[in-house]
Short mmCIF file of the C-alpha atoms (twelve columns), coordinates in Angstrom:
data_MODEL
# 
_entry.id   MODEL 
# 
loop_
_atom_site.group_PDB 
_atom_site.id 
_atom_site.type_symbol 
_atom_site.label_atom_id 
_atom_site.label_alt_id 
_atom_site.label_comp_id 
_atom_site.label_asym_id 
_atom_site.label_seq_id 
_atom_site.Cartn_x 
_atom_site.Cartn_y 
_atom_site.Cartn_z 
_atom_site.pdbx_PDB_model_num 
ATOM 1   C CA . MET A 1   -69.769 -46.018 18.356  1 
ATOM 2   C CA . GLY A 2   -67.768 -42.946 17.412  1 
ATOM 3   C CA . ALA A 3   -64.011 -42.919 17.239  1 
ATOM 4   C CA . SER A 4   -62.303 -42.106 20.519  1 
ATOM 5   C CA . LEU A 5   -59.014 -40.371 21.174  1 
ATOM 6   C CA . GLU A 6   -56.615 -42.605 23.054  1 
ATOM 7   C CA . ILE A 7   -54.770 -41.149 26.025  1 
ATOM 8   C CA . SER A 8   -51.445 -42.196 24.506  1 
ATOM 9   C CA . SER A 9   -52.003 -39.956 21.494  1 
ATOM 10  C CA . LEU A 10  -52.620 -36.779 23.532  1 
ATOM 11  C CA . PRO A 11  -48.946 -35.755 23.747  1 
ATOM 12  C CA . GLN A 12  -48.645 -35.962 19.959  1 
ATOM 13  C CA . VAL A 13  -51.793 -33.841 19.467  1 
ATOM 14  C CA . ALA A 14  -50.523 -31.296 21.983  1 
ATOM 15  C CA . CYS A 15  -47.201 -31.072 20.142  1 
ATOM 16  C CA . ARG A 16  -48.962 -30.518 16.829  1 
ATOM 17  C CA . ILE A 17  -51.151 -27.762 18.296  1 
ATOM 18  C CA . GLN A 18  -48.138 -26.152 19.919  1 
ATOM 19  C CA . SER A 19  -46.202 -26.316 16.629  1 
ATOM 20  C CA . SER A 20  -49.086 -24.718 14.742  1 
ATOM 21  C CA . VAL A 21  -49.397 -21.934 17.298  1 
ATOM 22  C CA . PHE A 22  -45.702 -21.108 17.066  1 
ATOM 23  C CA . ARG A 23  -46.008 -20.986 13.280  1 
ATOM 24  C CA . ILE A 24  -49.016 -18.676 13.398  1 
ATOM 25  C CA . ILE A 25  -47.689 -16.244 16.029  1 
ATOM 26  C CA . PRO A 26  -44.799 -14.925 13.877  1 
ATOM 27  C CA . LEU A 27  -47.249 -14.508 10.993  1 
ATOM 28  C CA . LEU A 28  -49.620 -12.493 13.188  1 
ATOM 29  C CA . ILE A 29  -46.727 -10.386 14.455  1 
ATOM 30  C CA . CYS A 30  -45.631 -9.678  10.866  1 
ATOM 31  C CA . VAL A 31  -49.165 -8.677  9.884   1 
ATOM 32  C CA . CYS A 32  -49.500 -6.344  12.885  1 
ATOM 33  C CA . LEU A 33  -46.074 -4.792  12.306  1 
ATOM 34  C CA . SER A 34  -46.851 -4.377  8.623   1 
ATOM 35  C CA . ALA A 35  -50.067 -2.541  9.451   1 
ATOM 36  C CA . ALA A 36  -48.247 -0.348  11.957  1 
ATOM 37  C CA . VAL A 37  -45.497 0.509   9.488   1 
ATOM 38  C CA . SER A 38  -48.062 1.252   6.783   1 
ATOM 39  C CA . HIS A 39  -49.890 3.612   9.152   1 
ATOM 40  C CA . ALA A 40  -46.684 5.302   10.269  1 
ATOM 41  C CA . GLN A 41  -45.358 5.604   6.741   1 
ATOM 42  C CA . TRP A 42  -47.628 8.546   5.973   1 
ATOM 43  C CA . ASP A 43  -47.101 10.409  9.260   1 
ATOM 44  C CA . GLY A 44  -50.740 10.176  10.330  1 
ATOM 45  C CA . GLN A 45  -52.119 11.188  6.917   1 
ATOM 46  C CA . LEU A 46  -55.085 9.490   5.343   1 
ATOM 47  C CA . PRO A 47  -53.737 6.548   3.306   1 
ATOM 48  C CA . PRO A 48  -53.507 7.535   -0.363  1 
ATOM 49  C CA . GLU A 49  -56.122 4.991   -1.419  1 
ATOM 50  C CA . ASP A 50  -58.618 6.520   1.048   1 
ATOM 51  C CA . VAL A 51  -58.335 10.136  -0.133  1 
ATOM 52  C CA . PRO A 52  -61.728 11.202  -1.574  1 
ATOM 53  C CA . VAL A 53  -61.797 11.603  -5.336  1 
ATOM 54  C CA . TYR A 54  -64.469 13.709  -7.070  1 
ATOM 55  C CA . VAL A 55  -65.480 12.822  -10.621 1 
ATOM 56  C CA . PRO A 56  -67.588 14.738  -13.162 1 
ATOM 57  C CA . ALA A 57  -71.233 13.742  -13.430 1 
ATOM 58  C CA . ASP A 58  -70.628 12.411  -16.937 1 
ATOM 59  C CA . TYR A 59  -67.553 10.351  -16.035 1 
ATOM 60  C CA . ASP A 60  -67.140 7.430   -18.415 1 
ATOM 61  C CA . PRO A 61  -64.608 4.786   -17.328 1 
ATOM 62  C CA . GLU A 62  -63.998 4.017   -21.012 1 
ATOM 63  C CA . VAL A 63  -62.647 7.540   -21.624 1 
ATOM 64  C CA . ALA A 64  -59.340 8.778   -20.177 1 
ATOM 65  C CA . MET A 65  -59.849 12.035  -18.279 1 
ATOM 66  C CA . PRO A 66  -57.553 14.743  -16.911 1 
ATOM 67  C CA . LEU A 67  -56.711 14.853  -13.214 1 
ATOM 68  C CA . LEU A 68  -56.285 17.924  -11.002 1 
ATOM 69  C CA . ILE A 69  -54.889 17.584  -7.473  1 
ATOM 70  C CA . PHE A 70  -55.158 20.589  -5.139  1 
ATOM 71  C CA . LEU A 71  -52.637 21.153  -2.328  1 
ATOM 72  C CA . HIS A 72  -53.726 23.370  0.551   1 
ATOM 73  C CA . GLY A 73  -51.584 25.964  2.295   1 
ATOM 74  C CA . TYR A 74  -50.322 25.941  5.887   1 
ATOM 75  C CA . ALA A 75  -53.715 25.557  7.549   1 
ATOM 76  C CA . PRO A 76  -54.710 25.972  11.222  1 
ATOM 77  C CA . LEU A 77  -56.594 23.023  12.693  1 
ATOM 78  C CA . THR A 78  -58.483 22.088  9.499   1 
ATOM 79  C CA . THR A 79  -58.083 22.314  5.727   1 
ATOM 80  C CA . ALA A 80  -61.814 22.994  5.333   1 
ATOM 81  C CA . TRP A 81  -60.918 26.689  5.108   1 
ATOM 82  C CA . TYR A 82  -60.010 26.036  1.506   1 
ATOM 83  C CA . ASP A 83  -63.552 24.986  0.637   1 
ATOM 84  C CA . ILE A 84  -64.341 28.688  1.174   1 
ATOM 85  C CA . LEU A 85  -61.088 30.473  0.339   1 
ATOM 86  C CA . LEU A 86  -60.184 28.636  -2.885  1 
ATOM 87  C CA . PRO A 87  -63.044 26.315  -3.857  1 
ATOM 88  C CA . LEU A 88  -62.034 24.492  -7.029  1 
ATOM 89  C CA . GLN A 89  -63.762 21.132  -6.772  1 
ATOM 90  C CA . GLU A 90  -66.972 22.103  -8.566  1 
ATOM 91  C CA . ASP A 91  -65.099 24.117  -11.195 1 
ATOM 92  C CA . ALA A 92  -62.789 21.164  -11.845 1 
ATOM 93  C CA . ASN A 93  -65.666 18.729  -12.306 1 
ATOM 94  C CA . ASP A 94  -67.603 21.209  -14.471 1 
ATOM 95  C CA . ASN A 95  -64.550 21.460  -16.736 1 
ATOM 96  C CA . GLY A 96  -64.255 17.690  -17.078 1 
ATOM 97  C CA . TYR A 97  -61.477 17.090  -14.526 1 
ATOM 98  C CA . ILE A 98  -61.269 14.367  -11.915 1 
ATOM 99  C CA . PHE A 99  -60.340 16.172  -8.696  1 
ATOM 100 C CA . ALA A 100 -58.652 15.313  -5.393  1 
ATOM 101 C CA . LYS A 101 -57.574 17.470  -2.449  1 
ATOM 102 C CA . PRO A 102 -55.408 15.505  0.007   1 
ATOM 103 C CA . ASP A 103 -54.389 16.771  3.438   1 
ATOM 104 C CA . GLY A 104 -50.779 17.142  4.468   1 
ATOM 105 C CA . SER A 105 -49.370 16.126  7.856   1 
ATOM 106 C CA . GLN A 106 -50.122 17.866  11.162  1 
ATOM 107 C CA . ASP A 107 -47.323 19.453  13.151  1 
ATOM 108 C CA . GLY A 108 -47.004 19.847  16.931  1 
ATOM 109 C CA . LEU A 109 -49.553 22.675  16.944  1 
ATOM 110 C CA . GLY A 110 -52.066 20.748  14.879  1 
ATOM 111 C CA . GLU A 111 -51.378 22.803  11.737  1 
ATOM 112 C CA . PHE A 112 -51.646 21.002  8.402   1 
ATOM 113 C CA . TYR A 113 -48.567 21.381  6.212   1 
ATOM 114 C CA . TRP A 114 -46.514 20.046  3.317   1 
ATOM 115 C CA . ASN A 115 -42.805 19.331  3.599   1 
ATOM 116 C CA . ALA A 116 -41.957 21.319  0.483   1 
ATOM 117 C CA . THR A 117 -38.724 23.310  0.698   1 
ATOM 118 C CA . ASP A 118 -36.350 24.261  3.502   1 
ATOM 119 C CA . ALA A 119 -38.301 27.504  3.881   1 
ATOM 120 C CA . CYS A 120 -41.798 26.048  3.981   1 
ATOM 121 C CA . CYS A 121 -43.229 24.423  5.916   1 
ATOM 122 C CA . ASP A 122 -41.823 21.546  7.981   1 
ATOM 123 C CA . MET A 123 -41.345 23.851  10.965  1 
ATOM 124 C CA . TRP A 124 -40.883 20.988  13.451  1 
ATOM 125 C CA . GLY A 125 -38.327 19.075  11.412  1 
ATOM 126 C CA . ASN A 126 -40.414 15.900  11.084  1 
ATOM 127 C CA . GLU A 127 -39.291 15.379  7.458   1 
ATOM 128 C CA . PRO A 128 -42.310 13.429  6.177   1 
ATOM 129 C CA . ASP A 129 -41.957 12.084  2.633   1 
ATOM 130 C CA . HIS A 130 -44.705 14.100  0.996   1 
ATOM 131 C CA . VAL A 131 -43.285 13.590  -2.488  1 
ATOM 132 C CA . GLY A 132 -43.657 9.839   -1.953  1 
ATOM 133 C CA . TYR A 133 -47.134 10.347  -0.511  1 
ATOM 134 C CA . LEU A 134 -48.379 12.337  -3.498  1 
ATOM 135 C CA . LEU A 135 -46.888 9.854   -5.961  1 
ATOM 136 C CA . ALA A 136 -48.624 7.039   -4.064  1 
ATOM 137 C CA . LEU A 137 -51.861 9.043   -4.239  1 
ATOM 138 C CA . LEU A 138 -51.402 9.410   -7.984  1 
ATOM 139 C CA . ASP A 139 -50.834 5.655   -8.311  1 
ATOM 140 C CA . ALA A 140 -53.974 4.946   -6.263  1 
ATOM 141 C CA . ILE A 141 -56.137 7.269   -8.376  1 
ATOM 142 C CA . GLU A 142 -54.787 5.829   -11.636 1 
ATOM 143 C CA . ALA A 143 -55.540 2.317   -10.380 1 
ATOM 144 C CA . GLU A 144 -59.170 3.257   -9.704  1 
ATOM 145 C CA . TYR A 145 -59.979 5.679   -12.527 1 
ATOM 146 C CA . ASN A 146 -59.147 6.061   -16.215 1 
ATOM 147 C CA . ILE A 147 -56.631 8.931   -16.024 1 
ATOM 148 C CA . ASP A 148 -54.953 10.431  -19.081 1 
ATOM 149 C CA . PRO A 149 -51.223 10.331  -18.178 1 
ATOM 150 C CA . ARG A 150 -50.616 13.349  -20.431 1 
ATOM 151 C CA . ARG A 151 -53.015 15.545  -18.410 1 
ATOM 152 C CA . ILE A 152 -52.072 15.282  -14.743 1 
ATOM 153 C CA . HIS A 153 -51.884 18.676  -13.022 1 
ATOM 154 C CA . LEU A 154 -51.069 19.949  -9.543  1 
ATOM 155 C CA . ILE A 155 -52.305 23.268  -8.188  1 
ATOM 156 C CA . GLY A 156 -51.411 24.550  -4.738  1 
ATOM 157 C CA . HIS A 157 -51.716 27.660  -2.611  1 
ATOM 158 C CA . SER A 158 -48.983 29.132  -0.380  1 
ATOM 159 C CA . ASN A 159 -47.315 26.106  1.302   1 
ATOM 160 C CA . GLY A 160 -49.120 23.995  -1.306  1 
ATOM 161 C CA . GLY A 161 -47.600 26.234  -3.988  1 
ATOM 162 C CA . PHE A 162 -44.131 25.553  -2.574  1 
ATOM 163 C CA . MET A 163 -44.996 21.838  -2.715  1 
ATOM 164 C CA . CYS A 164 -46.005 22.163  -6.375  1 
ATOM 165 C CA . HIS A 165 -42.523 23.469  -7.161  1 
ATOM 166 C CA . ARG A 166 -40.951 20.582  -5.267  1 
ATOM 167 C CA . MET A 167 -43.087 18.045  -7.127  1 
ATOM 168 C CA . ALA A 168 -42.006 19.607  -10.424 1 
ATOM 169 C CA . CYS A 169 -38.418 19.194  -9.245  1 
ATOM 170 C CA . GLU A 170 -38.775 15.534  -8.278  1 
ATOM 171 C CA . ALA A 171 -41.635 14.154  -10.366 1 
ATOM 172 C CA . SER A 172 -41.515 16.107  -13.622 1 
ATOM 173 C CA . GLY A 173 -41.904 12.881  -15.596 1 
ATOM 174 C CA . ARG A 174 -45.379 12.268  -14.166 1 
ATOM 175 C CA . LEU A 175 -46.855 15.763  -14.419 1 
ATOM 176 C CA . ALA A 176 -48.164 17.883  -17.259 1 
ATOM 177 C CA . SER A 177 -48.130 21.111  -15.272 1 
ATOM 178 C CA . VAL A 178 -47.908 22.614  -11.812 1 
ATOM 179 C CA . VAL A 179 -49.671 25.821  -10.790 1 
ATOM 180 C CA . SER A 180 -48.252 27.588  -7.742  1 
ATOM 181 C CA . ILE A 181 -50.462 30.263  -6.203  1 
ATOM 182 C CA . ALA A 182 -48.493 32.465  -3.773  1 
ATOM 183 C CA . GLY A 183 -45.747 29.859  -3.410  1 
ATOM 184 C CA . ALA A 184 -42.057 29.823  -4.286  1 
ATOM 185 C CA . MET A 185 -39.192 27.641  -5.470  1 
ATOM 186 C CA . TRP A 186 -36.155 26.435  -3.526  1 
ATOM 187 C CA . ASN A 187 -33.871 29.390  -2.845  1 
ATOM 188 C CA . ASP A 188 -30.909 27.094  -3.556  1 
ATOM 189 C CA . GLU A 189 -31.636 25.894  -7.081  1 
ATOM 190 C CA . SER A 190 -29.224 22.967  -6.708  1 
ATOM 191 C CA . ASN A 191 -31.934 21.290  -4.607  1 
ATOM 192 C CA . CYS A 192 -34.061 21.011  -7.746  1 
ATOM 193 C CA . GLN A 193 -32.965 18.423  -10.317 1 
ATOM 194 C CA . PRO A 194 -35.919 17.753  -12.651 1 
ATOM 195 C CA . THR A 195 -35.478 14.985  -15.202 1 
ATOM 196 C CA . ASP A 196 -38.005 16.242  -17.770 1 
ATOM 197 C CA . PRO A 197 -39.450 19.487  -19.081 1 
ATOM 198 C CA . VAL A 198 -42.673 20.520  -17.327 1 
ATOM 199 C CA . HIS A 199 -45.168 23.340  -17.643 1 
ATOM 200 C CA . VAL A 200 -44.964 25.715  -14.671 1 
ATOM 201 C CA . LEU A 201 -47.341 28.578  -13.878 1 
ATOM 202 C CA . GLN A 202 -46.809 30.970  -10.955 1 
ATOM 203 C CA . ILE A 203 -49.778 33.113  -9.833  1 
ATOM 204 C CA . HIS A 204 -48.776 35.809  -7.347  1 
ATOM 205 C CA . GLY A 205 -50.211 39.000  -5.875  1 
ATOM 206 C CA . THR A 206 -47.926 42.033  -5.829  1 
ATOM 207 C CA . LEU A 207 -49.202 43.009  -2.351  1 
ATOM 208 C CA . ASP A 208 -48.957 39.546  -0.793  1 
ATOM 209 C CA . PRO A 209 -48.047 40.178  2.878   1 
ATOM 210 C CA . VAL A 210 -47.266 36.511  3.621   1 
ATOM 211 C CA . ILE A 211 -45.146 35.249  0.718   1 
ATOM 212 C CA . TRP A 212 -43.680 38.434  -0.688  1 
ATOM 213 C CA . TRP A 213 -43.618 39.164  -4.388  1 
ATOM 214 C CA . MET A 214 -39.923 40.054  -4.241  1 
ATOM 215 C CA . GLY A 215 -39.007 37.103  -2.008  1 
ATOM 216 C CA . GLY A 216 -38.158 37.089  1.684   1 
ATOM 217 C CA . TYR A 217 -37.604 34.889  4.713   1 
ATOM 218 C CA . ILE A 218 -39.633 32.407  6.704   1 
ATOM 219 C CA . GLY A 219 -37.843 32.426  10.036  1 
ATOM 220 C CA . PHE A 220 -34.211 32.635  9.014   1 
ATOM 221 C CA . THR A 221 -34.614 30.706  5.745   1 
ATOM 222 C CA . PRO A 222 -34.862 32.658  2.477   1 
ATOM 223 C CA . TYR A 223 -37.204 31.983  -0.426  1 
ATOM 224 C CA . PRO A 224 -37.007 33.543  -3.915  1 
ATOM 225 C CA . GLY A 225 -39.396 36.058  -5.439  1 
ATOM 226 C CA . ALA A 226 -42.029 35.250  -8.042  1 
ATOM 227 C CA . ASN A 227 -39.869 36.311  -10.989 1 
ATOM 228 C CA . THR A 228 -36.858 34.312  -9.794  1 
ATOM 229 C CA . SER A 229 -38.960 31.196  -9.243  1 
ATOM 230 C CA . VAL A 230 -40.377 31.316  -12.757 1 
ATOM 231 C CA . GLU A 231 -37.076 32.243  -14.415 1 
ATOM 232 C CA . TYR A 232 -35.542 29.052  -13.019 1 
ATOM 233 C CA . TRP A 233 -38.199 27.007  -14.817 1 
ATOM 234 C CA . ALA A 234 -37.766 29.056  -17.973 1 
ATOM 235 C CA . ALA A 235 -34.075 28.146  -17.981 1 
ATOM 236 C CA . HIS A 236 -34.779 24.479  -17.208 1 
ATOM 237 C CA . ASN A 237 -37.323 24.260  -20.029 1 
ATOM 238 C CA . GLY A 238 -34.949 25.904  -22.486 1 
ATOM 239 C CA . CYS A 239 -37.014 29.097  -22.703 1 
ATOM 240 C CA . SER A 240 -35.928 32.722  -22.821 1 
ATOM 241 C CA . THR A 241 -35.521 34.236  -19.350 1 
ATOM 242 C CA . ASN A 242 -36.874 37.545  -20.695 1 
ATOM 243 C CA . ALA A 243 -40.658 37.492  -20.416 1 
ATOM 244 C CA . THR A 244 -43.040 39.047  -22.920 1 
ATOM 245 C CA . ASP A 245 -46.376 40.669  -22.049 1 
ATOM 246 C CA . GLY A 246 -49.174 38.223  -22.881 1 
ATOM 247 C CA . GLY A 247 -51.996 40.665  -22.116 1 
ATOM 248 C CA . ASN A 248 -54.242 41.407  -19.163 1 
ATOM 249 C CA . PHE A 249 -57.398 39.834  -17.780 1 
ATOM 250 C CA . ASP A 250 -59.554 39.965  -14.637 1 
ATOM 251 C CA . LEU A 251 -58.497 37.100  -12.385 1 
ATOM 252 C CA . ASP A 252 -59.623 38.588  -9.043  1 
ATOM 253 C CA . TRP A 253 -63.233 39.803  -8.844  1 
ATOM 254 C CA . LEU A 254 -62.450 41.937  -5.772  1 
ATOM 255 C CA . ILE A 255 -60.164 44.159  -7.858  1 
ATOM 256 C CA . LEU A 256 -62.228 46.282  -10.214 1 
ATOM 257 C CA . PHE A 257 -60.101 46.170  -13.348 1 
ATOM 258 C CA . SER A 258 -58.127 43.698  -15.460 1 
ATOM 259 C CA . GLU A 259 -55.417 43.529  -12.844 1 
ATOM 260 C CA . THR A 260 -53.586 40.391  -13.963 1 
ATOM 261 C CA . THR A 261 -50.750 40.470  -16.487 1 
ATOM 262 C CA . ARG A 262 -49.586 37.278  -18.159 1 
ATOM 263 C CA . TRP A 263 -45.802 37.187  -18.456 1 
ATOM 264 C CA . ILE A 264 -44.789 34.459  -20.894 1 
ATOM 265 C CA . TYR A 265 -41.256 33.104  -21.177 1 
ATOM 266 C CA . GLY A 266 -41.179 32.108  -24.839 1 
ATOM 267 C CA . GLN A 267 -38.729 30.680  -27.364 1 
ATOM 268 C CA . CYS A 268 -38.652 27.357  -25.494 1 
ATOM 269 C CA . ASP A 269 -36.738 24.378  -26.876 1 
ATOM 270 C CA . ASP A 270 -40.007 22.434  -26.998 1 
ATOM 271 C CA . SER A 271 -42.998 24.427  -25.795 1 
ATOM 272 C CA . SER A 272 -45.204 21.350  -26.092 1 
ATOM 273 C CA . ALA A 273 -43.192 19.648  -23.338 1 
ATOM 274 C CA . GLY A 274 -42.299 22.470  -20.955 1 
ATOM 275 C CA . SER A 275 -42.966 26.166  -20.485 1 
ATOM 276 C CA . SER A 276 -42.863 28.918  -17.887 1 
ATOM 277 C CA . GLU A 277 -45.433 31.597  -17.161 1 
ATOM 278 C CA . LEU A 278 -46.120 34.197  -14.457 1 
ATOM 279 C CA . TRP A 279 -49.486 35.791  -13.740 1 
ATOM 280 C CA . GLN A 280 -48.822 39.050  -11.922 1 
ATOM 281 C CA . VAL A 281 -51.962 39.963  -9.942  1 
ATOM 282 C CA . THR A 282 -51.470 43.678  -9.292  1 
ATOM 283 C CA . GLY A 283 -52.914 44.844  -5.968  1 
ATOM 284 C CA . CYS A 284 -53.775 41.318  -4.804  1 
ATOM 285 C CA . GLY A 285 -52.826 39.926  -1.399  1 
ATOM 286 C CA . HIS A 286 -52.271 36.331  -0.320  1 
ATOM 287 C CA . PHE A 287 -55.676 34.917  -1.295  1 
ATOM 288 C CA . PRO A 288 -56.915 35.674  -4.825  1 
ATOM 289 C CA . SER A 289 -60.682 35.594  -5.299  1 
ATOM 290 C CA . PHE A 290 -61.093 33.932  -8.683  1 
ATOM 291 C CA . SER A 291 -63.625 35.578  -10.990 1 
ATOM 292 C CA . ASP A 292 -65.511 33.625  -13.633 1 
ATOM 293 C CA . GLU A 293 -63.021 34.944  -16.166 1 
ATOM 294 C CA . GLY A 294 -60.138 33.889  -13.921 1 
ATOM 295 C CA . ILE A 295 -61.498 30.330  -13.648 1 
ATOM 296 C CA . ASN A 296 -61.997 30.152  -17.414 1 
ATOM 297 C CA . VAL A 297 -58.444 31.340  -18.122 1 
ATOM 298 C CA . LEU A 298 -57.049 28.924  -15.518 1 
ATOM 299 C CA . PHE A 299 -58.738 25.866  -17.013 1 
ATOM 300 C CA . ASP A 300 -57.845 27.008  -20.515 1 
ATOM 301 C CA . TYR A 301 -54.225 26.975  -19.326 1 
ATOM 302 C CA . LEU A 302 -54.606 23.436  -17.958 1 
ATOM 303 C CA . ASP A 303 -56.355 22.237  -21.116 1 
ATOM 304 C CA . THR A 304 -53.593 23.548  -23.365 1 
ATOM 305 C CA . HIS A 305 -50.542 22.649  -21.265 1 
ATOM 306 C CA . VAL A 306 -50.271 18.876  -21.520 1 
ATOM 307 C CA . ARG A 307 -47.454 16.413  -21.927 1 
ATOM 308 C CA . PRO A 308 -46.462 15.721  -25.534 1 
ATOM 309 C CA . PRO A 309 -47.624 12.518  -27.254 1 
ATOM 310 C CA . LEU A 310 -45.859 9.361   -26.211 1 
ATOM 311 C CA . GLU A 311 -42.493 8.936   -27.902 1 
ATOM 312 C CA . CYS A 312 -42.604 5.332   -26.767 1 
ATOM 313 C CA . PRO A 313 -45.933 4.125   -28.236 1 
ATOM 314 C CA . GLY A 314 -46.316 1.005   -26.105 1 
ATOM 315 C CA . ASP A 315 -45.757 2.895   -22.832 1 
ATOM 316 C CA . VAL A 316 -49.453 3.145   -21.989 1 
ATOM 317 C CA . ASN A 317 -48.969 4.238   -18.361 1 
ATOM 318 C CA . ALA A 318 -46.126 6.681   -19.177 1 
ATOM 319 C CA . ASP A 319 -43.612 5.202   -16.729 1 
ATOM 320 C CA . GLU A 320 -40.807 5.060   -19.341 1 
ATOM 321 C CA . GLU A 321 -41.015 1.258   -19.444 1 
ATOM 322 C CA . VAL A 322 -43.039 -1.014  -21.725 1 
ATOM 323 C CA . ASP A 323 -43.835 -4.055  -19.646 1 
ATOM 324 C CA . VAL A 324 -46.586 -6.321  -18.365 1 
ATOM 325 C CA . THR A 325 -48.451 -3.360  -16.825 1 
ATOM 326 C CA . ASP A 326 -48.968 -1.831  -20.255 1 
ATOM 327 C CA . LEU A 327 -49.920 -5.220  -21.700 1 
ATOM 328 C CA . LEU A 328 -52.550 -5.747  -19.003 1 
ATOM 329 C CA . GLN A 329 -53.965 -2.253  -19.576 1 
ATOM 330 C CA . VAL A 330 -54.450 -2.972  -23.270 1 
ATOM 331 C CA . ILE A 331 -56.145 -6.277  -22.431 1 
ATOM 332 C CA . SER A 332 -58.320 -4.578  -19.805 1 
ATOM 333 C CA . ASP A 333 -59.486 -1.922  -22.303 1 
ATOM 334 C CA . TRP A 334 -59.905 -4.435  -25.155 1 
ATOM 335 C CA . GLY A 335 -62.697 -3.554  -27.558 1 
ATOM 336 C CA . SER A 336 -63.135 -0.017  -26.212 1 
ATOM 337 C CA . ASN A 337 -61.854 3.320   -27.499 1 
ATOM 338 C CA . ALA A 338 -60.079 4.045   -24.214 1 
ATOM 339 C CA . SER A 339 -57.054 6.281   -24.449 1 
ATOM 340 C CA . PRO A 340 -54.104 5.811   -24.100 1 
ATOM 341 C CA . ALA A 341 -54.552 2.043   -24.583 1 
ATOM 342 C CA . ASP A 342 -55.775 2.863   -28.112 1 
ATOM 343 C CA . ILE A 343 -52.165 3.416   -29.125 1 
ATOM 344 C CA . ASN A 344 -52.756 3.984   -32.839 1 
ATOM 345 C CA . ASN A 345 -55.854 6.180   -32.218 1 
ATOM 346 C CA . ASP A 346 -58.055 4.218   -34.624 1 
ATOM 347 C CA . GLY A 347 -61.019 4.209   -32.227 1 
ATOM 348 C CA . ILE A 348 -60.654 0.692   -30.831 1 
ATOM 349 C CA . VAL A 349 -58.241 -1.179  -28.579 1 
ATOM 350 C CA . ASP A 350 -57.404 -4.341  -30.474 1 
ATOM 351 C CA . VAL A 351 -54.614 -6.597  -31.709 1 
ATOM 352 C CA . THR A 352 -52.823 -3.667  -33.401 1 
ATOM 353 C CA . ASP A 353 -52.351 -1.982  -30.035 1 
ATOM 354 C CA . LEU A 354 -51.311 -5.267  -28.451 1 
ATOM 355 C CA . LEU A 355 -48.625 -5.715  -31.111 1 
ATOM 356 C CA . ALA A 356 -47.436 -2.130  -30.536 1 
ATOM 357 C CA . VAL A 357 -46.788 -2.992  -26.882 1 
ATOM 358 C CA . ILE A 358 -44.970 -6.205  -27.726 1 
ATOM 359 C CA . SER A 359 -42.817 -4.582  -30.432 1 
ATOM 360 C CA . SER A 360 -41.630 -1.804  -28.109 1 
ATOM 361 C CA . TRP A 361 -41.051 -4.038  -25.061 1 
ATOM 362 C CA . GLY A 362 -38.461 -2.814  -22.584 1 
ATOM 363 C CA . SER A 363 -37.105 0.554   -21.534 1 
ATOM 364 C CA . CYS A 364 -38.134 3.596   -23.558 1 
ATOM 365 C CA . GLU A 365 -34.589 5.016   -23.380 1 
# 
């Protein structure tokens, strides 16, 4: 005969069930609130880990690759316009770059935007943390793919170009370069306090009717012109604020001559770490139509404007700290030739690289 439950024990069982329920309910509430906060954190944006990432056909997880993130402009209803207006995904992959193109937040009219500067383009005053969002996106991509920390680039158009300048201001230590197409810097330079040199390229049409070459206003808020934006970065990077003519090339296939002049701000303190350059697209409006030559020159710029070699050899993930994260990366890449875990560049991640991490343990400063 099976065991039976005596009536006298029922109150005790009920108490135990009740106690368990009251322990579980707060846990469920915490989980639900955590999910809600996580969803609200990004102001309705796709969570960083869910943003699509496009890799070259020959992607090898054993080889560190450069990353290019594209930031759209202020876009009505959908950002798919940029698949036609400024398609860079295929060009990025063909040039060996991992590529991502996240969407910003949507305002009260359903327009997609980035909260870049006071001029552009948080028109409704929602103040989303888009710097935090993009850094979280970068973390998510680096966790999934083998990204070379010396070759992380942002490129943005219009509002996305403004956002590139802001990212250079607040995340210069993570980026090799930013490329702003028809964007602008903060008008009040005190809002920009970069910690590191960074390569900055401004591409701007002289006949841009939206973001004027000479600067202007969005509503009642001013933004600087193309020259002023780039001269700020020249000063920050310890370069001359007097540009030299770097020659002409055909960036825009709709303009039937070599309409683009490269203005280079030279004599930098350390041109391997930070530089400033302006591509003046004479006769171009708000949307440049990149020619084959323009794409080639653009990716040549990205290829040659990287962060300098690590001054802190054991800092594999370039976060200015040698810690367990770097140790785990070396262990994860053990036996491969994966860079930057191959700290001594001898073609294999082994005990020499492990010892380099241990010997430089702690802050890089």
